[in-house]
N, C-alpha and C positions, 0 to 999 in steps of 0.2 A: 539380629533385629528382634525386639520384644514383640512387635506387631509386624505383619507383612507390610512392606514398603512399596508404594507406587511412585515411580519417578516419572515426571512429565518434562520432556525436553522441549523448551520453546514456549514463550508466553505471547504468541500472536493470538488471532481470533480462536484458533482451534485449541491451543494449549491453555489459554486463560480460562475459557469456558469449560474445558475438561476439568481443570483444577477446582473451579467454583462449584460445578455440579457434583463432582466426586466428593468434595468436602461435605456437601449436604446429604448425599446418599450413603456414603461409607466412611465418614470421618471417624466413627468409633471403632470400625473394624480394621482400618489400615492407616499407616502413616503416609501422608501425602507430601511429596517434595517436588517443588517446581524449580527447574534449572533454566536460567535465562541470562542473556548477556547484559540486560538492563534491569533496573528495579521498577519498571513501569510497563503497562500494556499500552501500546500506541493505537489510537483510533484513526486508522489511515484515511478514511473517507474525507476528513476535514483538513488534510495536509495542504491542498490548494488554497484554502482560506488562511492558513498560517503563512504561506508564501506571499499572499496578497495583503497581509496585515490585518485581516478581518478578525481573526481569532488568535489569542495569545498562545504561544507554543505549549506552555504548561497545561493548558486546558485539555489538550487531547492526549496528554501523558497521564494515564490513570495509574496511581501507585499500586503496586502489588501488595505491599504491607498495608493492612487496614481494610482492604477490599476482598481479601481471600482468607476468611477466618478458618483457622485450623490447618492452614497450609504453610509448610516451612519453605521459605524462598532462599535459594542459593544463587548468588550472582557469579556467573562464569560461562565460558564457552565450551560446549561439548566437543571433544576431539576424538573420542573413541567409545565404542560400545562393544563389550565382550559378551557375546550372546551365550557362550558356553558357561561362563562363570557368573553371568548375570550382574554386571556392573557397568556403570557409565563413567568414563573418565572425563575430566574437565580441567580447564585452565582458568584460574581466577584473574581478575583485573590486574593484580599485582604480579602475575606470572607464576604463581604457585600452582602445583598440580594436585588434584584430589580425585577421589573415587566415591561413587554413590552406588551401593549394592541395591538391588531391586528384586521384588517378587513379581511385579508387573511394571512394564515401561510403556509410555506413550511417546512416540516419535512425532513431533509436530514442529519441525525446525523451519518450516516455511520456504521462502523463495528469495532469489536475488535477481538483479537486473538481467534481462535477456540480451545477449550480445550477438551481433551479426558481423561477418567478416568484411567490414567497410573501412577502408583506409582512413586513419585519423580520428575515428569516432572515439576509441578508447582514450586517446590523448586529449581531445578537445571538447567532448560532450560531458554533461553531468546528468546523472540519473535523478529519480524522484521517488525514493523508497523509504525515507525516514525523516526525522526531525532535522538532522544536520543538513540534508539536502534542501529541505524547505527553508531553513534559516539562511543557508548560503544563497539560494535563489532570490530571496527577498532582498538581501544586501546587494547582490550582484545587479539586480534590476535598478535599484535606487542609484547605485554607483554609475551605471551606464547612462542614466538620464542626467545625472549631475555632470558627468564628463562631457556629454553631448552639448549641454548648455554653455559650457565655457570654451569649446573649440571653435575656431574660425574656419576649419576645413569642412566643407559640405559633405565630402565623401566619408570622412570619419564620423560626422554627425549622423549620417544615414545608417552607417554600420552599427553604431552604438544604440540606435533607436530601433533596430530590427531584431526581433526575438523569434527564433525558429524552434518549433516544437515538433518532434518526430514521433508519430503514433497518435492516431485519432480515436483510440479506445476511450475507456472511461476516464483514466487519469489524464491523458493528453488533452482531451476535449475540455475538461474542467480547468486544467492549468492555463490553456489558451483563453478560455472565456473569462476567468478571473483576472488573468494577466492583462488583457486589453483594458478592462475597467480600471485596474490598478495604475497602469501607465498613463491612462487618460487623466486620472486625478493628479498624478505627478506633473504631467504636462500643464494642467490648468494652474498649478502653483508656481510655474516658472515662465513668466511672460517673455523672457529672452530666448526661450527655446521655440523656434518657429516651425520645426518639423514635428508632425504628430507621430508618436511611436507606432510601430506596426508589428503585429504578431502574425506569424505564418504557422499554419497547421498542415503537416504533410502526412500522407499515409498511402501505401500501395493499394489499400482497399478501395472499393468503388464509392463508399459513403462513410461519413463519420459514424461512430458507435456501431460498427458493423456487426457486433455480437448481440446487439439489442434489437428490440422491435423497430421496424422501419419508421413508424410514426414518431417515435422518440428521436430517431436519426434526423428526420425532416425538421422537427422542432429545433433541435440543437443546431443544425446547419443554418436554419433561418436566423436564429439569434446571433450566431457567430458572424455571419456575413453582414447582418444589419449593424453590428458594432464596428465593422471594418476589419475583422480578422481575415487574412488572406488564406482561404481554405483551398487546398490543392489535393484532390484525391487522385489516385493512380500515379502519385509522384513521391519519391523519397530522396534520400541523400546517397550519392555515389562516392563522395569523398568529403572529408572535413579537413580544413586547414586552420592555421592560427587566425586568419583574417576573414574566413567565410566558409561557405559550403557549396559544393557542386551538386546540383540536382540531377536526378536520373533523366530529365528531359533536356539536359545540356546547359541549363541556365546556371550562372554563378551568382550566388547571393552573398554580398559582403555582410558579415555579422560578427558580433563578439559573444553571441549567446546561442548555444545549442543545447536544448533540453531533450533528453532521451527517455521516451515513454512508450517504447515499442512492446512492452510486456515483460513477463518474468519467466524464470526457469527454476526448477527445484534447486534447493541449496546443494552445493557440491558435496556436503557432508553425507548426503544420501548415497552417493556412488561409492563411498568408502566403507559402507557397512557390510558389503559382501552378500547382500540379499538381492533377490530378483527384482528388477525394475521394469517399468513400462513408460516410455517417453521420459525417462529420468526420474520417475516417481516410484515409490515402493509399492509393489503389488500386494494388495490386501483383498480379503473376501468381503462379502456384504456386511459382515459384522465388525469390520475394521481390524481384523486379525491378520497378521502376517502368516502365510501358510507355513506349516512346520514349526511355528513358534507360538503356541497358544498364549504365552505370557507377553508377547509383543504386539502392541497396537500402534497404528499409524493413522494420521488424519490431517486434513488441511492440504496445503500445496505440496507437502512431501509425499502424499499418498495417492495412488491411482485407484480411487474408490469406484467400484462398479456403479453405474447409473441405472438403477432398476426401472426408472421411469422411461429410459431410452436404452433398451437392451443392446449390448454390444459396445456401448460407449462408456467412458469414464467421466466422472464429474469434473466440471470446469474449476479452474483455480480462482475461486472468488471467496469473499468473506462470508456470504450467505451459507455456502456449503461448509466452509471451515468451522464456523460457529456451531452449526447443527451437528457436524461430525464430532466436534469436541465433546458436545453434550452426550451424544450417543456412545462415544468411547467410554465416557465416565459411567454411563448407565450399564454398559456391558461388563465393565470391570467390576462394578458393584454386584452385578448378577453372578459373576464368577466367585464372589464371596458370600453368595446366598441371599443377596438383596435383590429380589425381582427376577425377571427372566430376560435373557438377552434378546435384542431385536435387530433386524437388518436395517441398513440405512436406505431410506427412500424419501426423496425430497421432491415436492412439487413447487415450481416457481410461483411465487405470489406477486411478482412484479419487481420493478426497478425504479430507482430515483437517481437523477443526475442534476446536481446544482450548477447552474450556469452563471451565478453571481448576480448582484443587483436584485431585481424583482423577478428574474427568469429562472426557470427550471423545467425539466421534463420528467414525467413520472407515468407509470401505468399500473397503479395498485389494482390487484384483482383483474388485470387486463383492461382496465378503464384508462384510456389515454387522456392525460392532462398536460396543460402547459400554462405558462404565466403564473399568476398569484396562487391559483388553486394547487398547481404542482409545487410551488415554492412552500406552501403550507404543509403539504404532505411530505415533502423532502426533509424539511427541518423537523417536523414531528417525528419522522422515522429515525433521524439521527439522534434526537434526544432520547427516544425510546431504546435505541440500540446501544447507546453509550452506557458502560457499567459504572460511570461516576462522572463528576464535574459537570452535571447537566445545568445547574443553576449558573455556573460561571460561563459556560458556553452561551447560554441564553442571554446573559447580561452583555457579553461581547457583541452578540448580534444586535441587541437593542442600541448599544452605544454606537456601533458602526452606522446604524440607520439614522441616528439623530445628531451625531457630532462629526467634525472633520477627522479624517483618519491620519494619525501621525505616521510619518514615513522617514525613518532615519536609518543609517547604517550602524549596526551594533558591532560589526567586525568580529563576531564570536567564532565564526567558522571560516577558515581560509579555504581557498579552492583546492589546495592539495590534500585537504582532509576529507574530501568527498569524491574520491576517484570513481569513475563509472564501474570499473571492474574491481570487485571486492569479494574476498572469500569468506568474510564473516557472516554468520547466520543472520537472517533478517526476519522480520515479522511477516505474517501471512498477508498476502495481497487482499484488499477489500474488493468487493464486487460492485 
């Protein structure tokens, strides 16, 4: 290598912002290589709007080429890291194997669906982690409504118009909120369909959005119930079958739709590195360094970053942390090349936003609780600010959805067997 090379593995929130920041700080001192399974950065917070047909899928797929000046992008899936000889092995989309030698490496491989030992879930549920799942869910919902309209069997009609979401965290709450509005629109376009579609939101937690401020939880719960979402806290799925789900309270719910949003776990690739982990995440110090390997940095969902604001705890697996950690990893790598001084990671929560579809949202910027249109304005403003590209296109989609009827058709691009719940491929970092 004529110049020291920094290899960044994964282009989620952590990896993308690490590459972007490092290019600005140390682009002249080091070669920067970004290894990722896709050629885009996925802005995960808007996935529910893609599934509901509000935002076009390409809007939230920000291309790596053209937005990361001075960064060489390699498309492939990392399958090995040789810590002694300092290289990352990967497999290209065509199946070829390659190696990338490094002077510094950033491990930001993200997370995958969290699985629970519940019979039938792996076979009959679908996760919600990327564009394929969002596109599949959109088509699946439209298909179920269309099939319900033409059947004469009341039992089949009820099953096809019942959509069960497991997990009332950030993702599950938004999926159910947008989903009910989406199916209400589909129902209004089909006068022969007499049954109103029903969405169920289940969680063992005592309230929706259990990880967020209680006032945001109350706002979200009120909006969901007002729309007709069947919110059941303290309840989950004990078994999934081809025709429905058995709930933990003993009720059997006939359904053709089970959406799994119970959370995420670190990518299995982390366990294969031979490094010390905590809760499946790589142990790092407050500077995002892996102990004993000063050339190895880790951030995002893959790293157990100490939370200096709450001593003794590690940072949550959210996009806010991942993005800031990616930037700090870049800063500390630049410092190792003589550009500045390294800093510890310390993050103070500035608030959260939850888009509930329509004119509804919940937000608490700077600890000020908002709901309704003010929260909606803050939420959309935050997303436009946080997106690294495609802002005008997303804004245009929002305006079109507010003024024109939403087209809803099956594109058939993603078959069900292409989005299994259990997948070992690296995924992007979860958003907060």
